[in-house]
C-alpha positions in Angstrom: 6.4 -10.8 89.2 3.0 -10.6 91.1 0.9 -7.6 90.5 1.3 -6.4 94.1 5.2 -7.3 93.7 5.9 -4.5 91.4 4.2 -2.3 93.2 6.2 -3.1 96.6 9.4 -3.1 94.0 8.9 0.8 94.1 12.1 1.1 96.4 14.1 -0.2 93.9 13.6 3.2 91.5 16.0 4.8 94.4 18.4 2.0 95.4 19.7 1.0 92.5 21.3 4.3 91.4 21.8 4.9 95.0 23.7 1.8 95.2 25.5 2.6 91.9 26.9 5.7 93.3 27.5 4.2 96.6 30.0 1.3 95.1 31.8 4.0 92.9 32.2 6.4 95.6 33.6 3.8 97.8 35.4 1.5 95.8 37.8 4.1 94.8 40.4 3.7 92.1 39.9 -0.3 91.8 36.3 0.8 89.9 38.0 2.9 86.8 37.7 0.4 84.7 33.9 -0.7 84.3 32.6 2.1 86.7 30.8 3.7 83.5 29.5 0.9 82.9 28.0 0.1 86.7 26.9 4.0 86.5 24.5 3.0 83.2 23.4 -0.5 84.2 22.2 1.4 87.2 20.3 3.9 85.5 18.6 1.5 83.0 17.7 -1.3 85.7 15.9 1.9 87.3 14.3 2.9 84.1 12.9 -0.9 83.4 11.4 -0.7 87.1 10.1 2.2 86.1 8.8 0.7 83.2 7.2 -2.5 84.5 5.1 -0.6 86.8 4.1 1.8 84.5 3.0 -1.1 82.2 1.2 -2.3 85.2 -0.5 0.5 86.3 -2.3 0.8 83.3 -4.0 -3.0 83.9 -5.5 -0.9 86.6 -8.9 0.8 86.6 -8.1 4.7 87.3 -9.3 5.2 91.0 -6.8 2.3 91.8 -3.7 3.5 90.3 -2.3 4.8 93.4 0.1 2.9 95.4 1.7 3.4 98.4 4.6 1.8 100.3 5.7 1.9 103.8 9.3 1.3 104.3 9.8 2.3 108.2 8.9 5.2 110.6 11.3 7.9 109.9 10.7 10.2 112.9 8.3 9.4 116.1 8.4 12.3 118.3 5.6 13.1 120.2 2.8 14.4 117.9 4.8 15.0 114.7 5.0 11.4 113.5 6.6 10.7 109.6 7.2 7.7 107.9 9.6 6.9 104.8 6.7 6.3 102.6 6.6 6.0 98.7 4.1 7.2 96.3 3.2 6.0 93.2 0.4 7.3 91.0 0.1 9.2 87.2 2.1 11.8 88.1 5.4 10.1 89.7 5.3 7.3 87.7 5.4 9.9 84.4 8.5 12.1 86.5 9.8 8.5 86.9 9.8 7.7 83.4 11.4 10.9 82.2 14.0 11.1 84.8 15.4 7.4 84.3 14.8 7.3 80.5 16.4 10.5 79.5 18.6 10.1 82.4 19.8 7.0 81.1 20.4 8.2 77.8 22.8 10.9 79.5 24.6 8.7 81.1 25.1 6.6 77.9 26.3 10.0 75.9 28.2 10.6 79.3 30.7 7.2 78.4 31.6 9.0 75.1 31.7 12.8 76.0 33.8 11.7 79.3 36.2 9.1 77.4 39.4 11.4 78.3 38.9 12.5 81.7 40.5 10.8 84.4 37.4 11.4 87.3 34.9 9.8 84.9 34.3 6.8 87.5 33.5 9.7 90.2 31.4 11.9 87.7 28.8 8.9 87.0 28.8 8.4 90.6 27.6 11.7 90.9 25.0 11.4 88.3 23.8 8.1 89.8 23.5 10.1 92.9 21.9 13.0 91.4 18.8 10.3 89.9 18.6 8.8 92.9 17.7 11.8 94.7 15.4 13.4 92.0 13.4 9.9 92.1 13.2 9.9 96.3 11.8 14.1 95.1 9.1 12.7 93.4 8.2 9.3 95.0 8.1 10.9 98.8 4.5 10.4 99.8 5.0 13.0 102.4 6.7 16.5 102.5 9.4 15.8 104.6 10.4 12.7 102.2 10.3 15.6 99.1 12.0 17.2 101.4 15.2 15.1 101.0 15.3 14.5 97.7 14.8 18.3 97.5 17.8 18.7 99.2 19.6 15.6 97.9 19.2 17.2 94.2 21.0 20.2 95.6 23.8 18.6 96.7 24.1 16.3 93.5 23.9 19.6 91.6 26.8 21.6 93.6 29.0 18.5 93.0 28.4 18.0 89.0 28.1 21.8 88.3 31.8 21.9 90.3 32.8 18.8 89.0 36.0 20.8 87.3 36.7 22.4 90.5 40.2 23.1 89.3 38.3 26.1 87.3 37.8 28.7 89.2 34.9 29.8 87.2 33.2 26.1 88.1 33.5 26.2 91.6 32.3 29.7 91.8 29.0 28.5 90.0 28.5 25.4 91.8 29.0 28.0 94.7 26.6 30.3 93.7 23.7 27.5 92.2 24.2 25.9 95.7 23.5 29.2 98.0 20.6 30.7 95.6 19.3 27.5 96.0 19.2 27.3 99.7 17.1 30.8 99.4 14.2 29.0 98.0 15.0 26.0 100.4 14.1 28.2 103.3 10.6 28.7 101.8 10.1 25.2 101.0 11.1 24.5 104.9 8.7 27.3 106.3 5.8 25.8 104.0 6.3 22.7 105.8 6.6 24.3 108.8 3.1 25.8 108.6 1.6 23.0 107.1 2.0 21.2 110.3 1.3 23.5 112.8 -1.9 24.5 110.6 -2.6 20.6 110.2 -0.5 18.4 112.4 0.5 16.5 109.9 2.7 16.9 106.4 1.4 13.7 104.6 -0.1 13.9 101.4 -3.0 11.6 101.7 -4.0 14.1 104.6 -3.3 17.3 103.1 -3.7 16.6 99.5 -6.5 13.8 99.6 -6.3 10.4 98.0 -8.8 10.6 95.2 -9.5 13.1 92.0 -11.4 15.1 94.3 -9.2 16.0 96.6 -11.0 15.9 99.6 -8.4 16.7 102.2 -7.3 18.9 104.8 -6.3 21.6 102.6 -10.0 22.0 101.5 -10.6 23.9 105.1 -7.7 26.1 104.3 -8.3 29.7 105.0 -7.7 31.8 102.0 -5.1 33.8 103.8 -3.3 30.6 105.2 -3.6 29.0 101.7 -1.9 31.9 100.3 0.8 32.1 102.9 2.0 28.4 101.8 1.1 28.6 98.7 3.8 31.6 98.4 6.4 29.6 100.5 5.7 26.5 97.9 6.4 29.1 94.8 9.8 30.3 96.6 10.5 27.0 96.8 9.7 26.2 93.5 11.7 29.0 92.1 15.0 28.2 93.4 14.7 24.6 91.8 13.5 25.8 88.6 15.7 29.3 88.5 12.6 31.1 87.9 12.4 35.0 89.0 14.2 35.9 91.2 15.9 33.3 92.2 16.9 32.5 88.3 20.7 33.6 88.4 22.7 30.4 89.4 21.1 29.0 86.1 23.6 30.4 83.4 26.6 30.0 85.5 25.9 26.4 85.7 27.2 25.9 82.5 30.4 25.5 83.6 30.2 21.9 84.4 30.0 19.4 82.2 27.8 19.3 78.9 25.8 16.0 80.3 25.1 18.0 83.8 23.7 20.6 81.5 21.7 18.4 79.8 20.6 16.1 82.9 20.0 19.7 85.0 17.9 21.3 82.7 16.1 18.8 80.7 15.0 15.8 83.0 15.6 16.5 86.7 16.4 19.6 88.8 14.6 22.5 87.2 11.1 20.1 86.8 11.4 19.5 90.3 9.7 23.3 91.1 6.7 22.2 88.4 6.3 18.7 90.3 5.9 20.8 93.6 3.2 23.2 92.5 1.3 20.4 90.5 1.8 18.2 93.1 0.3 20.6 95.8 -2.3 21.6 93.4 -5.1 21.7 96.1 -3.2 24.0 98.3 -3.1 26.7 95.6 -6.9 26.2 94.6 -7.9 27.6 97.7 -6.1 30.6 97.2 -6.7 33.2 93.9 -3.8 35.1 95.0 -1.5 32.2 95.2 -2.3 31.2 91.5 -2.2 34.4 90.1 1.5 34.8 91.5 2.1 31.7 90.2 1.5 32.9 86.9 2.7 35.9 87.1 6.6 34.5 88.0 6.1 32.0 84.7 4.9 35.1 82.6 8.0 36.9 83.3 10.2 34.3 83.5 9.4 33.0 80.2 10.0 36.4 78.2 13.5 37.0 80.6 14.6 33.8 79.5 13.5 34.2 75.6 15.4 37.9 76.1 18.6 36.6 77.7 18.5 33.4 74.8 18.6 36.2 72.3 21.7 37.9 73.4 24.4 34.8 74.5 27.0 33.8 71.5 27.5 30.8 73.8 25.5 27.5 73.0 24.8 26.5 76.2 24.0 29.7 77.6 22.0 30.5 74.9 20.6 26.7 76.0 20.3 27.8 79.3 18.3 30.9 78.8 15.8 28.6 77.0 15.2 26.2 79.3 14.2 29.4 81.6 11.9 30.2 79.3 10.3 27.0 78.6 10.3 26.4 82.7 8.1 29.8 83.1 5.8 28.0 80.5 5.2 25.4 82.4 4.4 27.5 85.5 2.1 29.8 83.5 0.1 27.0 83.2 0.6 25.1 86.3 -0.8 28.5 88.2 -3.8 28.7 85.7 -5.1 25.4 88.1 -6.9 22.4 86.5 -6.8 23.5 82.9 -3.1 23.8 82.9 -1.6 20.9 85.1 -1.8 18.5 82.0 0.1 21.0 79.8 2.3 22.0 82.3 3.3 18.3 82.7 2.7 17.4 79.1 5.4 20.4 78.1 7.5 19.1 80.6 7.7 15.6 79.5 8.2 17.0 75.9 10.8 19.4 77.4 12.7 16.4 78.1 13.4 14.9 75.2 13.9 18.7 72.7 16.1 20.4 75.5 18.0 17.1 76.4 18.7 16.4 72.4 19.9 20.0 72.1 22.4 20.1 74.9 23.7 16.7 74.3 23.9 18.4 70.8 25.7 21.5 71.7 28.0 18.7 73.3 28.7 16.7 70.2 29.1 19.8 68.3 31.8 20.8 70.9 33.1 17.9 70.7 34.5 18.2 67.5 35.1 21.8 67.5 37.8 21.6 70.4 35.2 22.4 73.4 34.5 25.6 71.8 31.3 27.1 72.8 31.3 30.3 70.9 28.6 30.0 67.8 30.7 32.8 66.1 33.3 30.4 65.5 31.0 28.0 64.2 29.1 27.7 60.8 28.6 25.3 58.4 28.9 22.3 60.3 26.0 20.5 58.6 28.0 19.3 56.2 30.7 18.0 59.2 28.7 16.8 61.4 25.0 14.8 59.8 23.5 13.1 62.8 24.5 16.0 65.0 22.6 18.6 62.7 19.3 16.2 62.1 18.8 15.4 65.8 19.4 18.8 66.8 17.2 20.3 63.5 14.6 18.3 65.5 15.1 19.4 68.2 15.0 22.6 67.5 12.1 22.3 65.2 9.9 21.2 68.2 10.7 23.6 70.8 9.9 26.9 68.5 6.5 25.2 68.2 6.3 23.5 64.2 3.0 22.1 63.5 2.9 18.3 64.3 6.2 18.4 66.3 6.0 18.0 70.4 6.2 22.1 71.3 3.0 22.4 68.6 0.9 20.0 70.9 2.2 21.2 74.4 3.3 24.9 74.2 0.3 25.9 72.2 -2.1 24.5 74.5 -0.3 26.3 77.2 -0.9 29.8 75.8 -4.6 28.5 74.5 -5.2 27.9 78.0 -3.8 31.3 78.8 -6.4 33.1 76.8 -9.4 30.5 78.1 -8.8 31.7 81.5 -10.8 35.4 80.3 -10.6 38.8 81.5 -7.4 41.0 81.5 -5.4 38.5 83.4 -6.0 36.0 81.0 -5.5 38.2 77.6 -1.9 39.4 79.4 -0.8 36.1 80.5 -1.9 34.6 77.2 -0.2 37.6 75.0 2.9 37.5 76.8 2.9 33.7 76.2 2.3 34.2 72.7 5.1 37.1 72.7 7.7 34.4 74.0 6.7 32.2 71.6 7.8 35.1 68.9 10.9 35.2 70.6 11.6 31.7 71.4 11.7 30.7 67.0 13.8 33.8 66.7 16.8 32.9 69.6 16.8 29.0 68.7 17.0 30.1 64.9 19.9 32.3 65.6 21.6 29.4 67.3 20.9 26.9 64.4 21.9 29.4 61.6 24.9 30.4 63.6 26.1 27.2 64.6 25.3 24.8 61.0 24.8 27.6 58.1 26.4 30.1 56.3 30.1 30.1 56.3 33.1 28.3 58.0 34.5 30.6 60.7 36.0 28.1 62.5 40.4 28.2 63.3 42.5 26.6 60.6 43.8 23.9 63.7 40.3 23.1 64.4 38.8 20.1 62.3 35.0 19.2 63.1 33.8 15.9 63.0 31.1 13.7 63.6 31.1 12.0 67.5 31.0 8.6 68.5 28.1 6.4 67.9 27.9 6.5 71.9 26.9 9.5 71.5 24.9 10.1 68.5 22.7 7.5 69.1 21.4 9.0 72.8 21.1 11.8 70.2 18.8 10.2 67.9 16.4 8.5 70.3 15.9 11.8 71.6 15.2 13.4 68.8 12.0 10.8 67.9 11.0 11.7 71.3 11.2 15.2 70.0 9.2 14.6 67.2 6.4 12.6 68.8 5.9 12.9 72.3 3.9 15.9 72.5 1.5 14.7 70.0 1.4 11.2 72.2 0.6 12.4 75.1 -2.2 15.2 74.3 -4.0 13.2 71.9 -3.0 10.0 73.9 -5.3 10.5 76.1 -2.8 11.8 78.9 -5.6 14.3 80.7 -7.0 11.1 81.5 -4.5 9.6 82.8 -3.4 12.3 85.1 -7.0 12.8 86.2 -6.8 10.7 89.3 -4.3 13.2 90.9 -5.0 16.7 89.2 -8.6 16.3 88.5 -10.8 16.9 85.8 -11.2 20.3 84.6 -14.4 22.0 84.7 -14.6 22.4 81.2 -13.4 19.6 78.8 -10.6 20.9 76.6 -10.5 19.2 73.1 -7.9 19.3 70.7 -8.2 21.3 67.5 -5.9 21.4 64.2 -6.8 25.2 63.8 -6.9 27.6 66.9 -6.5 31.7 67.1 -3.9 31.1 69.1 -2.8 28.6 67.4 -2.7 30.7 64.2 -0.9 33.8 66.1 1.4 31.3 67.2 2.5 30.3 63.9 2.4 33.6 62.2 4.8 35.2 65.3 6.9 31.7 64.9 7.4 32.4 61.0 8.5 36.0 62.0 10.7 34.9 64.0 12.5 32.7 61.9 12.7 35.5 59.1 14.5 37.8 61.4 16.9 35.3 62.4 17.8 34.0 59.1 18.3 37.4 57.5 20.7 38.7 60.6 22.6 35.2 60.6 21.4 32.8 57.8 22.1 35.5 54.5 24.5 37.4 56.2 28.4 37.0 57.0 28.3 36.3 60.8 31.2 37.8 62.4 33.5 36.4 64.8 33.6 39.0 67.3 30.2 40.5 68.7 29.5 43.9 67.6 28.5 46.5 70.6 24.7 46.1 69.8 21.9 47.8 71.6 21.0 48.4 75.3 18.7 45.3 74.7 21.3 43.1 74.1 23.6 44.8 75.9 21.2 43.6 79.2 20.8 40.4 77.6 24.1 39.3 77.3 24.4 40.7 81.2 21.6 38.2 82.2 19.1 41.4 82.4 21.5 42.7 85.0 20.3 39.4 87.4 23.8 39.3 89.2 23.8 43.2 89.7 20.4 43.5 91.1 20.9 40.4 93.7 24.2 42.2 94.4 22.7 45.7 95.0 19.9 44.1 96.9 21.5 41.5 98.8 25.0 40.8 98.9 26.2 44.5 99.5 23.2 45.5 102.3 24.5 41.8 103.9 28.3 43.0 103.5 27.0 46.2 105.3 24.8 44.4 107.9 27.7 42.1 108.3 30.2 45.3 108.5 27.9 46.7 111.3 27.5 44.0 113.4 31.2 43.0 113.6 31.6 47.1 114.4 28.7 46.6 117.1 30.3 43.8 118.2 33.7 44.7 118.8 33.0 48.5 119.7 29.3 48.4 121.4 29.7 44.7 123.2 33.4 44.0 123.5 34.3 47.7 124.0 32.2 47.3 127.1 33.3 44.4 128.4 36.6 45.8 127.9 35.7 49.2 129.3 34.6 47.8 132.5 37.5 45.6 133.0 40.2 48.4 132.4 38.1 50.1 134.7 38.4 47.8 137.4 41.6 46.9 136.8 42.9 50.4 136.9 40.7 51.7 139.9 42.5 48.8 141.9 45.8 49.5 141.0 45.3 53.1 142.1 43.5 52.1 145.3 46.4 49.3 146.2 49.1 52.0 146.3 47.3 53.3 148.9 48.4 50.4 151.1 52.3 51.4 152.1 52.5 48.9 155.1 53.8 51.7 157.3 52.1 51.6 160.6 52.3 55.7 160.8 50.5 55.7 157.5 47.4 53.8 159.1 47.4 55.8 162.3 47.3 58.8 160.3 44.5 58.2 158.2 42.6 56.8 161.2 42.9 59.8 162.8 41.7 62.0 159.9 38.9 59.6 159.5 38.2 60.1 163.2 38.5 63.7 162.9 35.9 63.6 159.3 33.5 61.7 162.1 33.7 64.4 164.9 33.1 67.2 162.3 30.5 65.2 160.8 28.5 64.9 164.4 29.1 68.3 165.3 27.6 69.7 162.4 24.5 67.4 163.0 23.8 68.6 166.7 24.3 72.2 166.0 22.3 71.8 162.5 
């Protein structure tokens, strides 16, 4: 295949999984026996195409690593002209490889995990649809195509979270995710509308520029307009990436099958917000306020997610709190601007490996524990599930930032970049990130110790066992990524690779083996692990959760996020609805009905005067004439 042919084939990245979803959904029960194999094949084929494009891209000069493909004119109405255009550049290809690579491993794992489910074929159709939508999101070359993928991801997540719709909790969780994301989507819609009214276009080339200098229309923005667009984009990012204050859907999304949790929380949906902020970096760079708000949201969310993770006994919800926290780190880095873009994307990719491994490892544990998610019913599983224990352990070490593993390179880089911002804001943001690292070590050690260490706490009818190879092989591959991905990116020139998209920072960041921020992170990591071992590793863990402190209770209740949303949004909305219904019934309908009743009653009474007797009419005429004569006499006398 010719070089340009590989670039021109970028549409296949989306078409392959989309075709798989269409065949499986339209083919019906006839595809049940081989539908899961088709789903895996389409995802793997998309990965192969992406890998070929990546290899070809490496052969180009840095300034030539940008290829666009115009498929057709999507909208052509007056001055509003939008094409179905795709963009392949270092940023989008990084996401393509993550989405299709980790996504394919999740597809393979799902063959074993969903083996007994009668609707497995439909499940794989939804997985393919999810991957296709996410690829459209990251490959779109204008904000409208991005938005189409954005909404496609929302639809697919609704279908996957509520896959077991016969469970009321799953149906409710899917609806909650859909509704909360619509709030964020409103921000993205308004941002796109504001961009069109400001620039007369929504294309990346025109607004963001096409080179590392980013000399696009965004560079001409006033501070006020840039702040407005940036904050609206952030609102959209908060919805998809479950950042404060739109994070409430994330933990409930654990009601879906475990592979869905891995797909949503590792490689796809929650990373969309980070992609949006980094892609729209030239807009945020025109407003210090917008960038500051992004960092504040990220810092607050990374702490909130970490605290929530400390209070969960459900292994999947503990990991969900972890996802919320780690995405917070990425938003913090993205808000720092050019120094942080590379660390944000590097941590995003590394997180894709170790978080997918952790979620699928949790699914492997559930598979051997009769789908029990309560870690208080586990214990001592390291001897029963050796492969799961080893792969989960490597993901655990990676996420807590153990020296030499992925998180050590990427998360420590974010913490150092936050401190390098300088001033009061840099000190506060860096301290929040540092404290979050210590809490991360604690809650992840808690998960590790409660699950694999201590004495067994499971019931007599439970017989833990290792998962089949179709589930453990993906775990092993993800474990390899958990160990090496971060170092490969940071030491392998990832900054230079992304430079044509995100630009070069003013001060070149040099990797140092030992830094003050890194030393502080290591000390807090050791303290967090030690505290967790003292509480859950060296002591007997009760099967029932104790009452706990007020912080523990708040963490179990997701820091009262649902209560806050109910108080600020749901209940006022209900009251407003009731007021509108009352005003419509008593006010609008009341006025109309009252007028109608008045006319009807008056006409009924007036109708009684029409008796049909001539003498009555003559008498009426007589009295009328008498009144007229009397009136004339009064006028003449006066």
